[in-house]
C-alpha positions in Angstrom: 74.9 -14.7 -52.1 71.7 -16.8 -52.6 71.0 -19.8 -50.6 71.5 -23.2 -52.1 68.4 -25.3 -51.6 68.4 -29.0 -50.6 68.0 -31.1 -53.7 65.7 -33.7 -52.1 66.3 -37.5 -51.7 69.0 -39.1 -53.8 69.3 -42.6 -55.2 71.3 -45.2 -53.4 74.3 -47.0 -54.9 72.9 -50.2 -56.3 76.1 -52.2 -56.7 76.9 -54.5 -53.9 80.3 -54.2 -52.2 81.5 -57.4 -50.5 84.5 -55.5 -49.1 82.1 -53.8 -46.6 80.4 -57.0 -45.5 80.5 -57.7 -41.8 80.0 -61.4 -42.0 79.7 -64.1 -44.7 77.0 -65.8 -42.6 73.6 -64.6 -43.8 71.4 -62.5 -41.5 74.2 -62.3 -38.9 73.2 -65.7 -37.5 75.2 -66.5 -34.4 76.2 -62.8 -34.0 75.1 -60.5 -31.2 72.9 -58.1 -33.1 69.3 -56.7 -33.2 66.8 -59.2 -34.4 64.8 -56.8 -36.5 62.3 -59.3 -37.9 61.6 -60.9 -34.5 61.4 -57.5 -32.8 59.1 -56.1 -35.5 56.8 -59.1 -35.2 56.6 -58.6 -31.4 55.7 -54.9 -31.9 53.0 -55.8 -34.4 51.6 -58.2 -31.8 51.7 -55.6 -29.1 49.7 -53.3 -31.3 47.3 -55.9 -32.6 44.2 -54.3 -31.0 44.9 -51.1 -33.1 47.0 -52.4 -36.0 45.4 -50.4 -38.8 45.9 -47.1 -36.9 49.5 -48.2 -36.2 50.0 -48.8 -39.9 48.7 -45.3 -40.7 51.0 -43.7 -38.2 54.0 -45.4 -39.8 53.0 -44.7 -43.4 51.5 -41.2 -43.0 53.0 -39.6 -39.9 56.4 -37.9 -39.2 58.5 -40.1 -36.9 58.2 -39.1 -33.2 61.3 -41.0 -32.3 64.8 -39.6 -33.1 65.4 -36.4 -35.0 66.5 -37.9 -38.4 63.2 -36.7 -39.8 61.4 -39.6 -41.5 57.9 -38.7 -42.8 55.8 -41.8 -43.5 58.4 -44.2 -44.8 60.4 -41.6 -46.7 63.0 -38.9 -45.9 64.8 -36.2 -47.7 68.1 -38.0 -47.8 67.8 -41.3 -49.6 65.1 -42.7 -51.8 63.4 -45.8 -50.6 61.5 -46.9 -47.5 63.0 -46.2 -44.1 62.1 -48.2 -40.9 63.6 -48.7 -37.5 62.7 -50.5 -34.3 63.3 -47.3 -32.3 60.3 -45.8 -34.0 58.4 -49.0 -33.7 59.1 -49.3 -30.0 57.5 -45.9 -29.2 54.5 -46.7 -31.4 52.5 -48.1 -28.5 52.4 -44.7 -26.9 50.1 -43.7 -29.7 47.9 -46.8 -30.1 47.4 -48.0 -26.5 44.0 -48.1 -24.9 43.2 -46.2 -21.7 44.3 -47.6 -18.3 41.6 -49.7 -16.8 39.9 -47.9 -13.9 40.4 -50.7 -11.4 44.1 -50.4 -11.9 44.3 -46.6 -12.2 42.4 -46.0 -9.0 43.9 -48.6 -6.8 46.0 -47.6 -3.7 48.9 -45.4 -4.7 51.4 -47.7 -3.0 50.3 -50.5 -5.3 51.0 -48.3 -8.4 54.4 -47.4 -6.8 55.5 -51.0 -7.0 55.6 -50.6 -10.8 58.5 -49.3 -12.8 58.0 -46.6 -15.4 58.2 -49.3 -18.1 55.4 -51.2 -16.3 53.4 -48.1 -15.8 53.7 -47.3 -19.5 52.4 -50.7 -20.4 49.2 -50.1 -18.5 48.0 -47.8 -21.2 47.2 -44.1 -21.6 45.9 -41.6 -19.1 42.1 -41.6 -19.8 40.9 -38.4 -18.2 41.9 -35.6 -15.8 42.7 -36.8 -12.3 44.0 -35.4 -9.0 45.4 -36.7 -5.8 45.4 -34.3 -2.8 47.7 -34.6 0.2 46.6 -37.6 2.2 44.6 -39.2 -0.6 45.4 -42.9 -1.1 44.4 -42.9 -4.8 43.7 -40.7 -7.8 40.2 -39.4 -8.2 38.6 -38.5 -11.5 37.8 -34.8 -12.1 36.5 -32.7 -14.9 38.7 -30.6 -17.1 37.1 -27.5 -15.7 37.9 -28.5 -12.1 41.5 -29.4 -13.0 42.2 -26.2 -15.0 40.5 -24.0 -12.5 42.5 -25.5 -9.6 45.8 -24.8 -11.5 44.7 -21.3 -12.6 43.5 -20.3 -9.1 46.9 -21.3 -7.7 48.8 -19.4 -10.4 46.7 -16.2 -9.6 48.0 -16.1 -6.0 51.7 -17.0 -6.8 54.4 -14.7 -7.9 55.3 -15.8 -11.5 58.8 -16.5 -10.3 57.3 -19.3 -8.1 56.0 -21.5 -10.9 57.7 -23.1 -13.9 56.9 -25.0 -17.1 58.9 -27.9 -18.6 58.3 -29.7 -21.9 59.9 -33.0 -22.7 60.7 -34.3 -26.2 58.1 -37.2 -26.5 56.7 -36.2 -29.8 55.8 -32.7 -28.8 55.2 -30.4 -31.8 56.5 -27.0 -32.6 53.0 -25.6 -32.2 52.9 -26.9 -28.5 56.4 -25.6 -27.8 55.5 -22.2 -29.3 52.2 -21.9 -27.4 53.8 -22.9 -24.1 56.6 -20.4 -24.7 54.1 -17.6 -25.4 51.7 -18.5 -22.6 54.4 -18.8 -20.0 55.6 -15.2 -20.8 51.9 -14.0 -21.0 51.5 -15.4 -17.4 54.6 -13.5 -16.4 57.2 -16.2 -15.9 60.5 -16.9 -17.7 60.8 -20.2 -15.9 60.3 -22.4 -19.0 62.7 -25.1 -20.2 62.8 -28.2 -22.3 64.5 -31.6 -22.7 67.4 -30.1 -24.8 68.8 -28.7 -21.5 70.1 -32.2 -20.7 71.2 -33.2 -24.2 72.3 -30.6 -26.7 72.0 -27.2 -25.0 75.8 -26.8 -25.0 75.9 -27.4 -28.8 73.8 -24.4 -29.4 75.8 -22.1 -27.1 79.2 -23.3 -28.5 78.1 -23.1 -32.2 76.7 -19.6 -31.7 79.9 -18.2 -30.3 82.0 -20.0 -32.9 80.0 -19.7 -36.1 76.9 -17.7 -35.2 74.3 -20.5 -35.6 72.8 -23.0 -33.2 71.9 -25.9 -35.5 73.5 -28.3 -37.9 75.2 -26.4 -40.7 74.9 -29.3 -43.1 72.7 -32.3 -44.2 72.9 -36.0 -44.0 73.6 -36.1 -47.7 76.9 -34.4 -47.0 78.0 -37.6 -45.3 77.8 -39.3 -48.7 80.8 -38.1 -50.6 82.7 -36.3 -47.9 86.3 -37.6 -47.4 86.0 -38.1 -43.7 83.0 -38.4 -41.3 84.0 -38.1 -37.6 81.7 -39.1 -34.8 82.7 -37.5 -31.4 80.9 -39.1 -28.5 78.1 -40.3 -30.7 76.9 -43.9 -31.2 74.4 -43.0 -33.9 73.9 -46.5 -35.0 72.4 -47.4 -31.6 70.5 -44.2 -30.9 69.4 -43.3 -34.5 69.3 -46.6 -36.4 68.1 -45.2 -39.7 71.5 -43.3 -39.9 73.2 -46.6 -40.5 71.7 -46.5 -44.0 73.4 -43.1 -44.6 76.7 -44.5 -43.2 76.5 -47.5 -45.5 75.9 -45.2 -48.5 78.8 -43.0 -47.4 81.1 -46.0 -47.2 80.1 -47.0 -50.7 81.1 -43.6 -52.0 84.5 -43.7 -50.3 83.9 -41.9 -47.1 86.2 -42.8 -44.1 84.3 -43.1 -40.9 86.1 -42.4 -37.6 84.6 -42.9 -34.1 86.0 -41.2 -31.0 84.4 -42.7 -27.9 85.6 -44.3 -24.7 83.8 -47.5 -25.5 84.2 -49.3 -28.8 80.5 -49.3 -29.6 79.6 -52.6 -31.4 76.8 -51.0 -33.5 79.3 -48.5 -35.0 81.6 -51.4 -35.9 79.1 -53.6 -37.6 75.4 -53.2 -38.4 72.8 -55.2 -40.3 70.5 -52.6 -42.0 67.1 -54.3 -42.3 65.8 -52.2 -45.2 68.8 -52.8 -47.5 69.0 -56.4 -48.8 72.8 -56.5 -49.0 73.2 -55.3 -45.5 70.4 -57.3 -44.0 72.1 -60.4 -45.4 75.7 -59.8 -44.7 75.9 -56.7 -42.5 78.0 -53.6 -43.0 81.3 -52.7 -41.5 80.8 -49.1 -40.4 83.8 -47.5 -38.7 87.3 -47.5 -40.3 88.9 -46.6 -37.1 88.1 -46.2 -33.4 89.9 -43.9 -30.9 89.1 -44.9 -27.4 89.5 -41.5 -25.6 89.3 -41.0 -21.9 86.0 -39.6 -20.6 86.6 -35.9 -20.5 89.7 -36.2 -22.7 88.2 -35.0 -25.9 89.6 -31.5 -25.7 93.1 -32.8 -25.2 92.7 -35.1 -28.2 91.5 -32.2 -30.3 94.4 -30.0 -29.2 96.7 -32.9 -30.1 95.3 -32.9 -33.6 95.7 -29.1 -33.9 99.2 -29.3 -32.4 100.2 -31.9 -35.0 98.8 -29.6 -37.7 100.8 -26.7 -36.5 103.9 -28.9 -36.5 103.1 -29.9 -40.1 102.7 -26.3 -41.0 106.1 -25.5 -39.6 107.6 -27.9 -42.1 105.4 -27.2 -45.1 103.0 -24.3 -45.1 99.5 -25.3 -46.3 100.0 -29.0 -45.5 97.3 -29.0 -42.8 95.6 -25.5 -42.5 93.3 -24.1 -45.1 95.0 -20.7 -45.0 92.7 -19.1 -47.6 89.6 -20.0 -45.7 91.1 -18.9 -42.3 92.3 -15.6 -43.8 89.0 -14.8 -45.4 86.6 -16.1 -42.8 88.1 -16.8 -39.4 89.3 -14.8 -36.4 91.9 -15.5 -33.6 94.2 -17.9 -35.5 97.4 -16.6 -33.9 95.9 -16.8 -30.4 94.8 -20.4 -31.0 98.2 -21.4 -32.4 100.0 -20.0 -29.3 97.6 -21.7 -26.9 97.9 -25.1 -28.5 101.6 -24.9 -29.2 102.5 -24.3 -25.5 100.8 -27.5 -24.5 103.0 -30.5 -24.0 102.5 -33.8 -25.7 102.7 -35.4 -22.2 99.8 -33.4 -21.0 97.8 -34.2 -24.2 98.5 -37.9 -24.0 97.8 -38.2 -20.3 94.4 -36.3 -20.5 93.2 -37.9 -23.8 94.6 -41.4 -23.2 95.6 -41.5 -26.9 99.3 -41.7 -27.9 100.9 -39.0 -29.9 101.4 -41.4 -32.8 97.7 -42.4 -32.9 96.7 -38.7 -32.8 99.1 -38.0 -35.6 97.4 -40.7 -37.7 94.0 -39.0 -37.4 95.5 -35.5 -37.8 97.2 -36.7 -41.0 94.0 -38.2 -42.4 92.1 -35.0 -41.7 94.8 -32.9 -43.2 94.6 -34.9 -46.4 90.8 -34.6 -46.5 89.5 -31.7 -48.6 86.1 -32.3 -47.1 84.9 -33.4 -43.7 81.8 -33.5 -41.5 81.9 -33.5 -37.8 79.1 -35.2 -35.9 78.7 -35.3 -32.1 76.2 -36.2 -29.4 75.9 -36.6 -25.6 79.5 -37.9 -25.2 80.6 -34.3 -25.7 77.6 -32.5 -24.1 77.0 -34.2 -20.8 80.1 -32.5 -19.2 80.7 -29.4 -17.1 83.0 -28.2 -20.0 80.6 -29.2 -22.8 80.6 -25.9 -24.6 84.3 -25.9 -24.7 84.3 -29.4 -26.0 82.2 -28.4 -28.9 84.0 -25.1 -29.6 87.1 -27.2 -30.2 85.2 -29.4 -32.7 84.4 -26.1 -34.4 88.0 -25.1 -34.3 89.0 -28.3 -36.2 86.4 -27.7 -38.9 87.3 -24.0 -39.3 91.1 -24.7 -39.6 90.3 -27.1 -42.5 87.6 -24.9 -44.0 84.9 -27.5 -43.5 82.0 -25.2 -43.4 79.3 -23.7 -45.6 79.7 -26.0 -48.6 78.8 -29.4 -49.9 80.2 -32.4 -48.1 81.3 -30.3 -45.1 79.9 -29.1 -41.9 79.1 -29.3 -38.2 76.3 -31.6 -37.0 75.0 -31.9 -33.4 73.1 -35.2 -33.9 69.8 -34.6 -32.2 68.3 -37.5 -30.4 64.6 -36.6 -30.3 62.0 -35.5 -32.8 61.7 -31.7 -32.9 63.8 -31.0 -29.8 65.7 -28.8 -32.3 62.5 -26.8 -32.5 62.0 -26.4 -28.8 64.4 -23.5 -28.3 63.6 -22.1 -31.8 60.0 -21.7 -30.6 61.2 -20.0 -27.4 60.5 -22.8 -24.9 63.8 -21.9 -23.1 64.6 -19.5 -20.3 67.3 -17.8 -22.3 65.8 -17.5 -25.8 62.7 -16.2 -27.5 61.4 -17.2 -31.0 64.0 -16.0 -33.5 66.8 -15.1 -31.1 68.2 -14.7 -27.7 66.4 -13.2 -24.7 68.1 -9.8 -25.2 66.6 -6.4 -25.2 66.3 -6.1 -29.0 64.7 -9.5 -29.5 62.4 -9.0 -26.5 61.1 -5.7 -28.0 60.6 -7.4 -31.4 58.6 -10.2 -29.8 56.6 -7.8 -27.7 55.5 -6.2 -31.1 54.4 -9.6 -32.4 52.7 -10.7 -29.2 51.3 -7.3 -28.1 52.1 -7.7 -24.4 55.1 -6.9 -22.2 57.5 -9.7 -21.5 59.1 -10.3 -18.1 62.5 -8.7 -17.8 63.9 -11.0 -15.1 66.0 -14.0 -16.1 64.4 -17.4 -15.9 65.9 -20.5 -14.5 66.9 -23.7 -16.3 65.3 -27.0 -15.3 68.0 -28.1 -12.8 67.8 -24.8 -11.0 64.0 -24.8 -10.8 64.1 -28.3 -9.2 66.6 -27.0 -6.6 64.4 -23.9 -6.1 61.6 -26.2 -4.8 63.7 -26.6 -1.7 64.2 -22.9 -0.9 62.5 -21.4 2.2 58.9 -20.4 1.7 59.6 -16.7 1.9 62.2 -16.7 -0.9 60.8 -14.9 -4.0 62.1 -17.7 -6.2 60.8 -20.5 -4.1 59.2 -22.9 -6.6 55.7 -23.8 -5.6 54.0 -25.1 -8.8 55.6 -27.1 -11.6 53.7 -27.6 -14.8 55.3 -30.5 -16.8 54.4 -31.7 -20.3 55.8 -35.2 -20.1 59.2 -35.9 -18.6 60.4 -37.8 -15.6 63.0 -36.0 -13.6 63.5 -39.1 -11.4 65.0 -40.9 -14.4 66.8 -38.0 -16.2 68.4 -35.8 -13.5 71.3 -36.3 -11.2 70.7 -37.4 -7.6 67.2 -38.9 -8.0 66.6 -39.0 -4.2 67.0 -35.2 -4.0 64.8 -34.8 -7.1 62.0 -36.9 -5.4 62.3 -34.8 -2.3 62.1 -31.6 -4.3 59.1 -32.7 -6.4 57.3 -33.8 -3.3 58.0 -30.3 -1.7 56.0 -28.5 -4.4 52.6 -27.3 -3.5 51.0 -28.3 -6.8 52.5 -30.5 -9.5 50.9 -30.8 -12.9 51.7 -33.7 -15.2 50.3 -33.2 -18.7 51.1 -36.5 -20.3 50.1 -39.5 -22.3 51.1 -42.1 -19.7 52.0 -42.4 -16.1 55.6 -42.6 -14.9 57.2 -42.9 -11.5 57.4 -39.2 -10.9 53.6 -38.9 -11.4 53.1 -41.0 -8.3 55.0 -38.8 -5.9 53.1 -36.8 -3.3 52.8 -33.0 -3.3 52.2 -30.7 -0.4 48.8 -29.9 -1.7 47.7 -31.6 -5.0 49.0 -33.6 -7.9 47.0 -33.0 -11.1 47.3 -35.3 -14.2 46.0 -34.1 -17.6 45.5 -36.4 -20.6 47.3 -35.1 -23.7 46.8 -36.0 -27.3 49.7 -37.5 -29.2 51.4 -35.8 -32.1 49.2 -37.8 -34.5 46.0 -36.8 -32.8 46.8 -33.1 -32.5 44.1 -30.9 -33.9 45.2 -29.4 -37.2 48.3 -31.5 -37.4 51.8 -30.4 -36.3 55.3 -29.5 -37.2 58.6 -31.1 -36.1 62.2 -29.9 -36.8 64.8 -32.5 -37.6 68.6 -32.4 -37.0 69.2 -31.0 -40.4 66.7 -28.1 -39.9 64.0 -29.9 -42.0 60.5 -28.8 -40.7 58.1 -31.5 -41.5 54.3 -31.4 -41.3 52.6 -34.4 -39.7 48.8 -34.5 -40.3 46.2 -35.5 -37.8 45.7 -39.2 -38.4 42.2 -40.6 -38.1 41.1 -44.1 -37.1 42.3 -44.6 -33.6 40.3 -47.5 -32.2 41.6 -46.7 -28.7 41.0 -43.0 -28.9 41.2 -41.2 -25.5 37.9 -39.2 -25.6 38.9 -36.7 -23.0 42.5 -36.1 -24.2 43.3 -32.6 -25.6 45.9 -31.2 -27.9 48.7 -29.8 -25.8 48.6 -26.3 -27.3 44.9 -26.1 -26.6 45.5 -26.9 -22.9 48.0 -24.0 -22.6 45.5 -21.7 -24.3 42.8 -22.7 -21.9 45.1 -22.2 -18.9 45.9 -18.6 -20.1 42.2 -17.9 -20.5 41.5 -18.9 -16.9 44.4 -17.1 -15.3 44.0 -13.8 -17.2 40.5 -13.9 -18.8 40.4 -10.2 -19.7 43.6 -10.4 -21.8 43.3 -14.0 -23.0 42.5 -13.0 -26.6 46.3 -12.2 -26.9 47.1 -15.9 -26.8 43.7 -17.2 -28.0 44.8 -19.6 -30.8 41.9 -21.4 -32.4 43.7 -23.7 -34.8 47.1 -25.2 -35.6 47.2 -23.2 -38.8 46.8 -19.9 -36.9 49.8 -20.9 -34.7 51.9 -21.7 -37.7 51.2 -18.4 -39.3 52.3 -16.6 -36.1 55.4 -18.8 -35.9 56.4 -17.6 -39.4 56.3 -14.0 -38.1 57.9 -14.6 -34.7 60.8 -16.6 -36.0 61.7 -15.3 -39.5 63.7 -18.5 -40.2 60.4 -20.4 -40.1 58.7 -18.2 -42.7 57.3 -20.8 -45.0 56.0 -23.3 -42.5 52.6 -21.6 -42.8 52.3 -23.3 -46.2 52.9 -26.8 -44.9 49.5 -28.5 -44.9 49.7 -32.0 -46.3 51.4 -35.2 -45.3 55.0 -35.1 -46.5 55.2 -31.3 -46.8 58.7 -30.1 -45.7 60.6 -26.9 -45.5 64.3 -26.5 -44.6 65.3 -23.2 -43.1 68.6 -21.6 -44.0 69.1 -23.5 -47.2 71.2 -26.6 -47.7 74.2 -25.2 -45.7 74.3 -22.6 -43.0 77.3 -20.2 -43.2 77.3 -20.8 -47.0 80.5 -19.6 -48.6 82.1 -19.2 -45.2 79.9 -16.2 -44.3 78.7 -16.5 -40.7 75.8 -14.6 -39.1 78.2 -13.0 -36.6 78.7 -9.3 -36.1 81.6 -9.2 -38.6 80.5 -12.2 -40.7 83.5 -14.2 -39.6 83.8 -17.4 -37.5 85.7 -17.4 -34.2 88.4 -19.8 -33.1 88.1 -20.3 -29.4 91.2 -20.8 -27.3 91.0 -22.7 -24.0 93.3 -24.7 -21.8 93.0 -28.4 -21.5 90.7 -29.0 -18.5 92.0 -30.8 -15.4 90.0 -34.0 -14.9 91.4 -34.4 -11.4 91.4 -38.1 -11.5 92.9 -39.6 -8.3 94.7 -42.9 -8.0 92.4 -45.8 -7.8 89.4 -43.9 -9.3 87.6 -44.4 -12.5 85.6 -42.0 -14.8 82.0 -43.0 -15.2 80.4 -43.3 -18.6 76.6 -43.7 -18.8 75.3 -45.1 -22.1 71.9 -45.7 -23.4 71.0 -49.2 -24.4 67.6 -50.8 -25.0 65.7 -47.5 -24.5 64.6 -44.2 -26.0 65.5 -41.3 -23.8 64.6 -42.5 -20.3 61.9 -44.9 -21.6 63.3 -48.4 -21.2 61.8 -51.0 -23.5 64.2 -53.9 -23.0 66.4 -55.5 -20.4 69.4 -56.1 -22.6 71.2 -54.1 -25.2 70.8 -55.6 -28.6 74.4 -55.0 -29.6 76.4 -56.3 -26.6 73.8 -58.1 -24.4 74.5 -55.6 -21.6 71.9 -55.8 -18.9 70.4 -52.8 -17.0 72.8 -53.5 -14.0 75.9 -54.5 -15.9 79.1 -52.5 -15.8 81.4 -52.3 -18.7 85.0 -52.8 -17.5 88.2 -53.2 -19.5 90.0 -56.5 -19.2 93.1 -54.6 -17.9 91.1 -53.0 -15.1 89.3 -56.3 -14.3 92.7 -58.1 -13.9 94.0 -55.4 -11.6 91.0 -55.7 -9.4 90.8 -59.5 -9.6 87.3 -59.3 -11.2 85.9 -62.0 -13.4 83.2 -61.8 -16.1 79.7 -61.7 -14.5 81.0 -61.2 -11.0 79.1 -58.9 -8.6 80.7 -55.5 -8.3 80.1 -52.3 -6.5 80.7 -48.9 -8.0 80.5 -46.1 -5.5 81.5 -42.6 -4.4 80.3 -40.0 -1.8 77.0 -39.6 -3.7 75.8 -43.2 -3.8 76.3 -46.9 -4.6 75.6 -48.9 -7.7 75.6 -52.7 -7.4 75.8 -54.7 -10.5 77.7 -57.3 -12.5 81.0 -57.0 -14.4 80.9 -57.3 -18.1 84.4 -57.2 -19.8 84.4 -54.9 -22.7 86.5 -53.0 -25.2 86.4 -49.8 -23.1 89.3 -47.4 -22.4 91.0 -48.5 -19.1 90.3 -46.2 -16.3 86.7 -45.7 -17.5 83.6 -47.7 -16.6 80.3 -47.8 -18.5 76.9 -48.3 -16.9 73.3 -47.6 -18.0 71.4 -44.4 -17.9 69.4 -43.7 -15.7 70.4 -46.5 -13.4 73.7 -44.8 -12.7 72.2 -41.4 -11.8 72.5 -42.1 -8.1 76.3 -41.6 -8.5 76.0 -38.1 -10.0 75.8 -35.1 -7.6 73.2 -32.4 -8.0 74.0 -28.7 -8.5 77.0 -29.0 -10.8 76.3 -27.3 -14.2 78.1 -26.4 -17.4 79.2 -22.8 -17.3 77.5 -21.6 -20.4 74.3 -23.7 -21.0 73.6 -25.0 -17.5 73.7 -28.6 -18.6 74.0 -30.8 -15.6 77.4 -32.5 -15.3 77.0 -36.3 -15.7 80.7 -37.2 -15.6 81.8 -38.3 -12.1 84.7 -40.1 -10.4 83.9 -43.5 -8.9 85.6 -46.4 -7.2 85.2 -50.0 -8.1 85.4 -53.1 -5.9 84.3 -56.7 -5.9 81.0 -56.9 -4.1 82.1 -59.2 -1.4 85.1 -57.0 -0.6 82.9 -53.9 -0.4 80.1 -55.5 1.7 82.7 -57.0 4.1 83.9 -53.5 5.0 81.3 -52.4 7.6 82.9 -49.0 8.1 81.8 -47.5 4.8 78.6 -45.5 5.1 77.0 -45.0 1.7 73.4 -45.1 0.6 72.9 -48.4 -1.1 70.7 -49.4 -4.1 70.6 -53.2 -4.0 70.0 -55.3 -7.0 67.6 -58.1 -6.5 69.3 -61.5 -6.1 72.8 -59.9 -6.2 73.9 -61.8 -3.1 72.7 -65.1 -4.5 74.3 -64.6 -7.9 76.0 -68.0 -8.7 79.0 -66.1 -10.1 
C-alpha cells in the first residue's frame, strides 16, 4: 500500500461561532489570562538592541520553542500567521549581546548569587573559558587550549568514564547526529538527550504496541475527528499555537476531553491572539474534564475498557471494532481476561473517578468512529510510564483509531526537534534508523566505516550517579560533556546532583548562556564553550516536529550582537574527534551541514529526502500522513499488540498526598516569569483542593510546608480545582522532594511522582523533633497571611 502524503496547510473555518465564546467581555478584560499584547510589547523592548535580527528569526526561522513545527510565521496545519509568546520568550537567547567582562570575570561567589534566570539575562557566553580547582573566577582561553585540554583528558580515560548529553534548546538534527557519531567514534555509548526526562517512555511503549516511536497522525487529524482526548497534557499552556488547532477542531464538531489531576484553566478557556474572534471573546476548549488521581490513569483506562467489555456482553460490536481487532491486533482475549477480573472498587479507588463518570467517557468513545489520543508529561514522568502509554494504545486499538484520517496516537513533544534526538542516535539505546541491536549496529558500521562499542551505555540519570562511584570502578564517570542543560533544575534530588557534578574531574558546558550548574566546582577543571544558536548554524539546520515534519531552518544573517568566537555545535564535535583521534578523524570529518544531511539520509532511511531541503520553509514528513496506515504496523507480524498489565499499587498511606509538578511561566527549566498567566500561581505556591484545605484548616495564601523523607518545600496555599489527595507545585522548585535513583523500568525515565505530607507552616515549624533539610522561602515567616 502506498503512503498517503500530508496535503499541506488547510483553510480555517471563517464563520464565527458564539456558542464557543468564553466571555462576552472583549479581550478577556477582568479575566485571569495571558496579556499577549502587553507581553509581546515587553519582548520587543527586551530585543530593541537587535530588533531587525529578531524579526528575521521570527519570519524566516523554524521555531526553536515547542515541537509544533512553525517555520517563519507558517506551519503545515492551518493557513495564516502563527505566533506565540513561548516562542517570543526564548527569542532573547538568540539576540542577546555577550556578557560584559567585568561581570563574567567577577568572583565566582558573586555569580552564584544569581538564579539561572538572572544569569540568562546577563547575555551570551562570549568566548571559551575555564575555571580550575581553586580559581575564584573564570579565565578566558583560546579554542585550541580548551579543546586540547578536553581531548588530552579523553585520551587517558576509559571511554566508559566519560559521557555526552544534549539538551533540547534549539539543537538541530545535524548536531544530534554528529554528537551521536563522534561519541561512538571515541568509543563511548554514554550519550543521552533531554527526551530521557520527557517522552522516552512514549517511544518504548509505542514501539512494543504498534512498532513505531513517533506520532502516528497529524495535527490536522484533530480537526474533524469525533473525539480528541488529552491525557496528562495541558497543551494550551505548554504549546500555545495548538489552541488554534483546538479552536478549529471545535468548530468542526470535535469533542475535547481533558484527563488531568488539575483542571487546567488554559484548557478550559483560551484567547487565541492570532484569531480575531478568539482574541475578542475567547474560546471554550474542553467539553469535559476528568480529574484523575496522580498515578491513577491506568485504572481509569481499565475502567473504560471494562465498560466496553460489559457493553459487548450485551450487544456485540457496540464498543469494540472487531473487524480492526481481528485483522490487525494481537492478544485481545488476554486483555479481556485481565481487565474483566479487576473490580470496580479497585478501579474507582485508584483512579479517583466514579464508575458512572468513567461510563460516560467510555460511552462517548464507543460512539466515536474516529478519535485521536494525545498525551504528555502527565503520563510519562512516572515509574510505570511505559505501561501508562501502552494502555492508551490499547484504547485506540480496540476502537481501530490507527492508520487513517482523523485517528491516531500523538505524544505531544514539548521541544523543537527533541523528536529527532533519538532518531539521530543521540541515545544510549539507539542508533540512527533503529535500536542498538546487532543488526542495526552492523548496518551503521557499514555507513560510518568504524567499529562501534558493544557495551551498553548509561542513561543520563545513571551517568550522574556514576560520578559518585569509587575511582577504581570502570564506570566511574570522570568527564561529562554537556551541550546545554541544567541538571540542577531538571533532575530529582538537586543536592545530590550538585555533589555528583562537583565530583567530576572535568565538566564541559557547551552552551549559549550560563546557568547555575555552570558555576559548580569540579575536581580539576570546568570548561565553557560558546555555541552558536540554531539560526547561526553554518549551513542551516533541520528540526523534527511532533508530527514527524522535518523542517529546514536557514542560517539567518544580520545579528548585531554576533558572538564572534561562537561555533556551530556540530563543528565543535568534529574538532574534538580530530584532536582525540587525529589519524582516523577523516571518518567523522564533516565540512558542511549539507554533507551531514546527506549522510543522515543514508544512516536513517526514514530521513531519506532531507538532503534536498535547502531553503527557508522546505519541509519533509517521514512515513507519510499516517504511520501504520491501513492498520499495518512495522512489527514482525505486521500486527499491533494489546498489552495486558495489572493496575499498579500507588501505595498511598493515610494522611499523605500525591505530588504533581506542573510547568507555569517557563519553557523547560527556563523560568521567565514569577506567576503563571492562567491562574496567577507563584513559583512557591501550592495548589490544594478546597476539601483538603478544610481538613487541614488551611486558608488561601497561608504558609504551608510540604515534606517527606527527601526534603521540605515551604510555600503558600492556593486553593484550586485539583483532585483531593493531590497537590500541585512548580517544577523545578519541587525537585527537592523527589528521590534519586528511581527509574521507569523500560526507558529509565526518572520517577517524579512522590508521596508527601502537608501541614500549616506554624504547626510544622513548632515541632522541633522533625529533622528534614529545609529550603526556606524568603519572607515566609513574615507573611501577613
